[in-house]
C-alpha positions in Angstrom: 13.7 2.7 -17.6 11.8 4.0 -20.6 11.2 0.5 -21.9 9.5 -0.4 -18.6 6.9 2.4 -19.0 6.0 1.1 -22.5 5.1 -2.3 -21.0 2.4 -0.9 -18.7 -1.0 -1.5 -20.2 -4.1 0.7 -19.9 -5.8 -1.4 -17.2 -2.7 -1.2 -15.0 -2.5 2.6 -15.6 -6.2 2.9 -14.7 -5.9 0.9 -11.5 -2.7 2.6 -10.5 -4.2 6.1 -11.0 -7.2 5.2 -8.9 -5.0 3.8 -6.2 -2.8 7.0 -6.2 -5.9 9.2 -6.0 -7.2 7.3 -3.0 -3.8 7.3 -1.4 -3.6 11.1 -1.8 -7.1 11.4 -0.2 -6.0 9.3 2.8 -2.7 11.3 2.9 -4.8 14.4 3.2 -6.6 12.8 6.2 -3.2 12.0 7.7 -2.0 15.6 7.1 -5.0 17.0 8.9 -4.6 14.5 11.8 -0.9 15.2 12.2 -1.4 18.9 12.0 -4.1 18.8 14.7 -1.8 16.7 16.8 0.8 19.4 16.8 3.1 18.3 14.0 4.5 21.0 11.8 4.3 20.9 8.1 7.9 19.9 7.6 7.6 17.1 10.2 4.5 15.5 8.8 6.0 15.9 5.2 9.3 14.3 6.3 7.4 11.4 7.8 5.3 11.0 4.6 8.4 10.9 2.4 10.8 8.8 4.6 8.4 6.3 6.1 5.8 6.0 3.2 3.5 3.8 5.3 0.1 5.0 6.2 -0.7 2.7 9.0 2.6 3.2 10.8 2.4 7.0 10.4 -1.1 7.2 11.8 0.0 5.0 14.7 3.1 7.1 15.3 1.3 10.4 15.4 -1.5 8.8 17.5 1.0 7.6 20.2 2.8 11.0 20.2 -0.5 12.8 20.5 -1.6 10.6 23.4 1.5 11.5 25.3 3.6 8.5 24.5 7.3 8.5 24.0 9.1 8.8 20.6 10.9 5.5 21.1 7.6 3.6 21.8 6.0 5.3 18.7 8.9 4.3 16.5 8.9 0.7 17.7 5.1 0.5 17.2 5.4 1.9 13.7 8.2 -0.6 12.8 6.0 -3.5 14.0 3.2 -2.4 11.8 5.5 -1.9 8.8 7.1 -5.3 9.4 4.4 -6.8 7.2 6.2 -5.3 4.3 8.8 -8.0 4.8 6.5 -10.5 3.1 5.7 -8.0 0.3 9.5 -7.5 -0.1 10.0 -11.2 -0.7 7.3 -11.1 -3.4 8.9 -8.1 -5.0 12.3 -9.6 -5.0 11.0 -12.3 -7.4 10.9 -9.7 -10.2 13.1 -6.8 -9.0 16.1 -9.1 -8.7 15.5 -10.9 -11.9 18.1 -10.8 -14.6 17.2 -8.8 -17.7 18.7 -8.7 -21.2 20.6 -5.7 -22.4 22.8 -4.9 -25.4 25.8 -6.0 -23.4 24.2 -9.3 -22.2 22.2 -10.3 -19.2 22.4 -8.1 -16.1 20.7 -8.1 -12.7 19.1 -5.0 -11.2 21.5 -2.5 -9.9 21.9 -1.8 -6.2 20.4 1.6 -6.2 17.3 0.3 -8.0 16.9 -2.3 -5.4 17.2 0.2 -2.6 14.6 2.5 -4.2 12.4 -0.4 -4.9 12.6 -1.5 -1.3 11.3 1.9 -0.3 8.4 1.6 -2.7 7.3 -1.9 -1.5 3.8 -1.7 0.0 0.4 -3.5 -0.3 -0.7 -1.7 -3.4 2.4 -1.6 -5.5 3.1 -5.3 -5.0 -0.5 -6.3 -5.5 -0.6 -4.4 -8.9 2.7 -6.0 -9.9 1.7 -9.5 -9.0 -1.4 -9.3 -11.1 0.7 -9.1 -14.2 1.8 -12.2 -16.2 5.4 -11.7 -17.2 8.4 -10.6 -15.0 8.9 -7.6 -17.2 5.3 -6.5 -16.8 5.5 -7.1 -13.1 8.5 -4.9 -12.8 7.0 -2.1 -14.9 3.7 -2.2 -13.0 5.6 -2.1 -9.7 7.6 1.0 -10.6 4.6 2.8 -12.1 2.3 2.3 -9.1 5.1 2.5 -6.5 6.4 5.9 -7.8 2.9 7.2 -8.2 2.2 6.3 -4.5 5.5 7.9 -3.4 4.5 11.1 -5.0 0.7 11.2 -4.2 1.1 10.3 -0.5 3.3 13.3 0.4 1.3 15.6 -1.8 -1.9 14.5 0.0 -0.2 14.9 3.4 1.0 18.4 2.5 -2.5 19.5 1.3 -4.0 17.9 4.5 -1.5 19.7 6.7 -2.5 23.0 5.1 -6.2 22.1 5.3 -5.7 21.2 9.0 -5.0 24.8 9.8 -8.6 25.5 8.8 -10.4 22.2 9.7 -9.4 20.9 13.2 -11.6 17.8 13.1 -10.4 15.4 10.3 -13.3 13.0 10.9 -15.7 15.8 9.7 -14.2 15.4 6.2 -14.9 11.7 5.9 -11.6 11.2 4.1 -10.9 8.0 6.0 -13.7 6.3 4.1 -12.3 7.1 0.6 -9.7 4.4 0.4 -11.9 1.4 1.3 -14.5 2.7 -1.2 -11.9 2.9 -4.1 -10.5 -0.5 -3.3 -14.0 -2.0 -3.2 -14.7 -0.5 -6.7 -11.5 -2.0 -8.0 -12.2 -5.5 -6.8 -16.0 -5.7 -7.6 -15.4 -6.9 -11.2 -13.4 -9.9 -9.9 -16.2 -10.9 -7.5 -18.2 -12.0 -10.5 -16.2 -15.3 -10.3 -17.8 -17.6 -7.7 -14.6 -18.9 -6.3 -13.1 -15.4 -5.9 -16.3 -14.3 -4.2 -16.1 -17.3 -1.8 -12.5 -16.4 -0.9 -13.5 -12.7 -0.3 -16.4 -13.7 2.0 -14.3 -16.2 3.9 -11.5 -13.7 4.2 -13.8 -10.9 5.4 -15.3 -13.2 8.0 -11.8 -14.3 9.3 -10.7 -10.7 9.4 -13.7 -9.6 11.4 -13.5 -12.6 13.8 -9.8 -12.2 14.5 -9.4 -8.4 14.6 -10.3 -8.1 18.3 -7.6 -10.6 19.3 -4.7 -9.8 16.9 -2.4 -6.7 16.8 -3.6 -3.8 14.6 -3.2 -4.4 10.9 -2.5 -8.2 11.1 -6.1 -9.5 10.7 -6.1 -8.9 7.0 -2.9 -10.9 6.7 -4.6 -13.8 8.5 -7.6 -13.4 6.2 -5.3 -14.4 3.2 -5.6 -18.0 4.5 -9.0 -18.0 2.7 -7.1 -18.3 -0.5 -5.8 -21.7 0.6 -9.3 -22.8 1.5 -10.6 -22.1 -2.0 -7.7 -23.9 -3.8 -9.6 -27.2 -4.2 -12.5 -25.3 -5.8 -10.1 -23.6 -8.3 -8.7 -27.0 -9.2 -12.3 -28.3 -10.0 -12.9 -25.2 -12.2 -9.8 -26.0 -14.2 
């Protein structure tokens, strides 16, 4: 694994650190919310470690807090997290690739694939897919994924402790931190006209479809904007 860390460049480290910081902040918001909903510290921390999915965890505690059953909350959380299936397919393109060792070519071991599957999420896969080579994709995925797996529970724990003092999580404004950080990360890429066009179309599609689609799926539909801008990218080339 040591050779993987050496392939992570400074830009990837910077982006991953910013993502992890924002994840920790949102995790704190989750911890405050879960604490105010009646979850104990060990319960919200167990969810943070085992589920590792912000949207599904927020939905789960929201349903429980509203008086819903545990089964319904679990099913709803699974439906939200089902979007990770697509991210898993993308991650499989580099996690399952053969790699050269002193004893020849070997594929990723089973335990690494299991751990990797747990680390699959929007951010870790996005950071990985931005790399050029398979080796860099793999290294970036592990670096960002492990960072998120550590920062999310830490943020949740701090939020749970903070929730004992602050009962209204909305008063902290923590829910706005993650979108702001993501916007700061993508702003440099918006200097390219085609990328800006894709972003504008995607945002319009997400806003227009969000009232009619299940929670969390509108951004996935917005990815269709990439297909719309393909002809423009071909002209640029």
